[in-house]
N, C-alpha and C positions, 0 to 999 in steps of 0.2 A: 577539545572535542574540535573534528575538522566541520566545513561547515556541510558536506554531506550527511553525514556521522547525526550532525543534529537533527537536519531534517526529516532525516528516515525517522529519528526517535521522538521526534514532536506529533510523526503521524501514526506514529505506532500507540502513544498515549491516545493520541483523538479517537482511537480506531479501537482502541480496550476500555475510553470513558462509556460510547457508546456501544458497549458490551458484544463487541466484536469477536468474533470465533478463531479459531487457527490463527492467531494472527502470527504470520511468517516474514524474515526479513532474510532475504538473497544479497548477497554481494557479490555482483556480476561483474564488478570493475576488471576484471583479468579476463574474463569469456567473451567480452561483447564491448561495443561501443555505444550501446543504445544508452545505458545510465551506469549507475554505480551504486545504485540497491533498487529489488524490487522489493514493494513491500504486498503482501496478499494477507488478502482477512475474508470470512464471510458472512453474511447475517440470516437474520433463518426467517424475511419476507421480505418484499421491496420497499414497504415502505423503513424500516430497520436500514436495509441496503439505502436507501437513501440519506437518512438521518447521520449514520457514518459518513459516508459522502463526506457531507454537508459541515457534520464539525471538524475532518482535515480538514477541507478549503477556510474555516475560518482561523482552526486554532495557526496554518500555515500561514495564513495572511497578518493576523497579530503579531507572527516572528517576521514580519516582511516577506516575505516565500509567496510567491504566486503560482498560479497551475497558467502553464502555457498553452493546454488541450483537455477538456473533456469529454467522454465520450461515451454513450451509454446510462445518461442518468433514467430518461423516464422510463427507459421500461426495467432497470433496476437489478436486469441478470449478473449484468460484466459492465461494475464502468471502472474506467481507467482514468487516473487522473497524472496528468504528465508535466513534472517538476523538474523537468532535466534530466537534473545529476539524482533522482528517486522517481516513480514511479508504483504509484498504488494504485491493486487492482483491488477491486471489490464485487463479490458477488454471492449472488443466490447458494445456496450450498451445491442443491444441485450442478449448478452449473461450476461450478468449482469440480467438482467431482470430473463431470463430463473433459472440461479443459487441461486440469491439472498441470499446470502449470510447474511445478513445482517437480516435476519428473522431466518436463521439458528443459528443465534448465536447472537441471541437478548437475551441472560441472561447477556452479559459482560454489561460494564458499553461504552455507546456513550458519545463520546469526539469531541467537538468543536477545529477545527488546533488552535485558538487563546488561548483555553486550557492547550494546551500541551506550549506554549511557557512562560506560564505565569507561 
């Protein structure tokens, strides 16, 4: 498993551990130079969104990966965690529907969490 896939798998497991909803992985490496993977999930409320973000940061740090930039944590409506090779987006349910990153990045390759771990 390459490093980027490993990072994405760790982030996905961390989101799922905190009951993240609709965890989606998009491989954008062939359509953008921003990152290799976008990981998108949502929570039911701001407390859950923050718990999901905290768990991603903790699990990634345990694996030796550190976030270079975090945005939106206090409002907990759209939190962005930038790990250079992967970008994790954690939304409130309503904001996820509004911004619809899956539609914007539909040219990427959608992967299941199981495909990351294979």
